[in-house]
N, C-alpha and C positions, 0 to 999 in steps of 0.2 A: 595843505597833507591832499586835497582833494577836488571834485567838484562841488561839495558842501560847503568847504571853507577856502577856496582860490588859491591854498597855498600850497607850495611843494616842499614835498620830502629831500632833503639832502645828504650829505656823507658824513654829515654827524648822526644821524638815524642809522645808515647803513652800513659803515666803517668797512668799506669795501676792503676786500684785500689786492689795492690799487699794483702793488708790484709784480704780484705772480698775474695780477689778467691782465697788466702791461703786457706782458712777454708767453701769454699765447693762453698758460698755463688750466683755464677751463675754456680751452676753444679745440672745435672738431683739428683734424690735423691739417686737412684742405684747406679752410680759411688760412690757417698759419702758411701754408705752403705759399699759394697763391699771393698773400701778403710780403712773406721775404723776395718772392719771386717780382714782383712788381717795385719793389725797392730798390733790389738790383737793375732791373732794367732802369727804372729812372736814375739810378748811378752812373747808370754807363748812356747815359743817353739816346735811347733807341728807341728809331720810327721806325713805324712804314706805312707806306701807301697804299691807303685802303682803298677798295672797288668794288665793298659790298653792294649790294640789291637794297640793302637799308639806307643807306646813303639819297638823300635826295642829288641828283645830278648835277648841280651848281657844286655838289661838295666833293663827288667823283674824284677820287686819287687824291684827296686831302694827307696831309701828311699826320699821322697819328702818334700820340707819345703815350703807350700805355700804361708805364710806369705813374704819370702823373696826373690818369684821367681823370677827370672829375666825373661822380653816376649822383640821379637822384634814384633813393633807395627805399621801400613801402615796408609798413610791415603793417601784419593783418592777420586773423585768426579765419577758418572756415567754418565754426562749429552752427549747427544749423540752428536757426534763429534766433533769438537776443542773447549776447552773449555781457556778463559786464565785465570792463575791462578796467582790471587791477595790476599793476606795476613799469606802471610808465614812468612813475619818478625814476623807481629803482634803476632801469633804461638809462633815463638821461644820466642820472649822476656816472655811469658807465660811460658812457659817451663825453659828458666832462672830462673825469677823469683820468679817461686810459686813452682817448683819442690821438694818433700822434706814431712815432716811429723810433728807437734806440737810432742813434750813432753815437758811437766807440764808448757805450755801456751806458752815456746819458739818454733818458728820454724827455723829449723834445715834443711837449705838446701844443698841438695844432689843433683845439676843438676849437680855439677863436676862430677858423678857417672857416666852420662849417655854418647852414644854411639849418635850422632844427624847428620842424615841426611836430604839435604831440597834443592828444586829448588829455585831459585832466583824468584820471582815476575816479572810478563810478560813474564814466558817461558807460554809453550804450553803443555797439553796434548790432547791423541786423546783417543775417548770413541767407541767401535763397538758393544758394547751392551751384552759384556759377561762380566761378573765379576769375572769370574777369569781370565781376562787378560786386567787388567788394568795397566795404571801409574802413581805410589804414588806421590807423592807431599809433602812426610814429611817420615821419617823412622825414631822408637827410637828404641836402646834398654838401656832397665834398667830394676830397681825393680819394679814391674809396681806397688804396691800401693804407688809408690812416684810421680808417674803422674796421676793415675788412674780419678782422679776428675778434669782434663784438658782436659781430651776427651768435654765434651760438650762446653767449651767456644774455646777451636781451630777449631772442626769442626764450630762453628759459624763463624766466622769470615773467614776464607775461603768461608765455603758458599755464604756468603755476596756478600763480595768483588769480588770473581770471576763473579757470577751471572751478578753484575752491571756491572763489566769490561767486559766479555762476549756479554752481551746484550748491546752494543756502542759499541764492536768492529761491531758486525754483522751490527747496523748499518748505520757507519760509510762505509762497504761494500756499503749498500744499496743508500748511497748515491753519491757511485762513489768519494767519497774522496772531498764532499763540506764540510764547517764546520758544526758542530753539537753543539748548545749551549747546555747547562747540563743542566736542568729545572728541577728536579724531589722533591726539597728539599723541597716542600709545600706538598709534598705527603706520608711523612714519619714522624720519631721522628727527633729535632734537634742535639739529640746525635750520631746520623749517617751518620751526613753529613761531618766530614772528613775522614771516610773511603770511604763514598761512592764517594769522589771527587777524592778521590788520587786514586782510581778504577776508575775510567774515565781518569785521567789521565795515568795511564799506560795504558789503549785500546788504546789512542792516541796515544801513541809511541809506540805499538808494531806496529799500522796499518803504523803508517811512516816509518816502520822498514820494513815490510812484501810488502810495494806498493811503498816504492820507494818514499814519499810525505814530507811533512813540514806543516804538520797542527798545530796550535796551540791548548792550551786547553780553551775552553770558561765555566769558574762556575757561576755559578748567588750569592753565597755565598763565605763570606772570610772562613767562616767555610772550607768549601769544597777546599781549598788548603791550610790549616792548614798544614799537612803534607809532604805536596813536597814546598812549600812556594809561593801559587799563590793568587790572592783575587779574589774578586768576579769584575762581571760590568754587568752593567744592564743598563735600558735606562726607558724610562715611562711607568708608569703601568694608567690602566684605570681610577684610581682615579683619579690622576692627573687631567686629561679633565675634570674627573665630577669635581674638583674644579675649572675648567674652564667654567664651564656650556655647553661641552661638544664642545667647542671650539679647537677643536684640534691643529689647527695653532697656537691662541697666546698659548696654552700649549707647543707646542716645543720651538718658539721664546722666551718665558720665561727659560727652560730649555738650553739653548744655549747659552742666555746671561750668564746665572746664575752657571752654573756647567763647572768644570774644559774641557778645548777643547781637552782633550787626550779621555775622553769616547765619544764615537761614536754616534751621533745625527740618531736615529731608530724610527721611527715616527710608535707610535700604529695607527691604521689607521679606526679601526672594531666598535668604541663607539657606532655612528652612524648608526651604518650598513649601508653604504655607502664608501665603502672601494677606490672607483677610487674616489669620489668628496675630498672627505680628503686628498687623497693620494696629487691631485695636487692642494687642496688648501695651504696644508704645503709645498709642493715643490718650488708655487710659493714666496709666503711666505718670504721662506728663503731664497730661491736666491735674492728676493729683496736687503735684509737686506746682504745681501753676496756682492751683486753687492756695496749696497752704499758707505760697507765701502773701496771697492777694490778702486773705486774712490774717495776716500777724503783718497788714498794711506797708509790705515790699512791693510794690508795684514794678520798681525797675528791675530789681532780681526775677519778678517771677516772668519779666518776657524772654529770661531765658528758654522756661520751656513754654513759649508757644510754637505748635506744632506747626510749621510753615507747611508741610507734603511729607509723602510717601513716595521711594520711588517704587517702580515696580521692573527687576529686570531678570527676570524667570529666562533660561537658557532655552533655547528653542529646538532640547531636544527632550524636554522634559515637558510631562503634566501639571501643574500645580494640583495642590490635594482640594482646592474648593473649585475647582472647576470637571464637575459630570462630563464624563466621556461620551461623545456622538457619534457617528458613525464615520467618519472620514477623521480618523487619527491626529492629522496635520492642520486641523481648523484646532484643537488643541492645545498642541504644544507653544512655548513661550508665553510669551508676552500678547494675548492676545481679544479683542474685544469682551468677551463671558465674563475674560478674570478682572476686567476693569471695571465694567458695568458692576458684578461681587462683590468690590474693593471697594467702590462707591456708596452702593447703598448699605451694606457694613458699617462706615465711616458714619453716614449722616445716621446712621440708629441706634449708634452705639450707646448716646447720654442714657437713651431709653434703659437700660439698665446695671446703671449704675447704683441706685438708691442713694438719690442726691434728694435733699432737704430741699421744698418749692424752693426757696429763694437764688438756689443756683440752677435751675435746670434750665433757664433763658440762656447762662451764659456756658452753661456744658452743649446747647445741643448748638448754639453758634459757633462754641469750639470745636468742635464734631465738625459739621458740615463748613467751615473753611478751612480746611486742609486740605491743600492739591493735590492731585496725581500729577505724579513725574514719571514717564515711562521711558525704555531704554530697550535698546539690546535688535541690532538687526533693521532699525527702522532706516527708509526710504522716503524720498518722493511717495513713490508709490503704493508703500504700507501705508504711510501718514494718511494717502488719499481715501483709500478704504476706512480707514479710521473714522475719520470727517464724515464719509458720505453717508457712515452707519449714526453719526454723534455719538461716538465712543464718548464719555465722560474724561479725555483727558484734558488736562491744565497747563503741561508744558511736556515740551520731548524733549530728549538727550539724542543727539545726533553725531555717528562715529565714522564708517570708515566711509561711508553711503557719498561723503563730503569729498571725499578724496576721487570719486566714479570719472574713469577716462575711455570711453568704450562707448561705440554708438552712438546717440543723442547725446551725452557728454562729452562727446571729443573736443578739446579743446584746443588741438595745439597751432600754433604758431609759424607763420616762413615769413618771408623778408623775399625781394626779387626787387634787384636792377629792372629800372623798368624806363628809363632815361640817359642818355649821355650827356657831354660838352665837347663840342667839335666847333672849332671856331669860335667860340664865344655863341652857339646854336644849341641850344637844347633838344635834342632830338632824340623820339621815342625807341626806346629800343629794349622791349619787357621780350621775354622768350615767348614763341608761342601759346597762346592761350590764356595771357595774362596781359594786364595794359594800366598805364598811369590812372588811379581813380581821384577820387577825392571825399573829404569828410567834410564837414561844415562845422564838426566840432576840432575841426586841427586850429589851434592856434600858432604864432609863430613863437619861437621861448629863448632862442639867439642866433 
């Protein structure tokens, strides 16, 4: 599946639309046009005598067969700095199942004639800004017309998956290893969720390897876990609180009573734009129920009412009522450092006003101080970095649309170049000006 287990995913996982991919359904037309042209020329046994200055003198005037020309192509990204490479296994699956040509409506698979080298998902590449000095993630040698139409879809999966993975990786660096909940599903088509969730999981594993951490993946939909065996997790939506007429505490008590206790109880506390008050109400209601069941000797049932955390999701256009206004209104809006500090302090001291018997005070203090703070709403590596520099007491970041960012430093677009051609059994450099065949020590022979 990746660098981390040295297995490769197959079409049992990807379930490609093989029939339409073989016919160019997913391919930019200029590639299908060229593939058709080359096949016709091959059928016509067309040759021409090349006097190109690119040929060495001893091959000047050699007969060239464009329709059957074998080439060496390399796939690479030009994202600045480090890229976490993901999408290789799916690209290989496309090559394996869709390399070939159609003859009398029958597809002839010629993938066994290719020579293929590839890195593993989870490897990294570096780019210094020089397009002649890149690190290929995939190299293929073979008859060009057999795989010409696969350039578009192979670049597509590499670009998408590597972008998401690298954005996740940079976000994890910004959090200094705090968990990142993967929340971008609502910001794109549902068809991409499996690939995106896989990219996220690879990024988490890469971060753990590089920084000696043991973070787990947290995805929000089952589809995001499809390729690696994960499942979606989540707690309460604003709509659930609306169903309880804005009573967040009652909504959480119902949630705790009904849902399996394996699901973390994280209360969404910004519905009424008073995160402090709703955090306190939820914490007290959940503790009271937890304590009652403990006193009845039902400790397992009491675990249902263990409040794992509160999530702050205040809109960027609102100032929470617990945040006094400062000179710059922009500093007051949304989930900001002062709001988090205020909620943390309120939770830590909530037990002090509960009028508890002496024997329950220590347990109450531990209960309150153990409640984690989750933040969401507009978080990016830049915003997270500001929070971390201020030592804002955030325990978990939920991140969404910024993980799809593809502008400026986050542009992860891949491209592919023919860099060599085979003439009379000799491999000759034949890249466009400004490009050249490059190497990558992580490339390994696939087939």
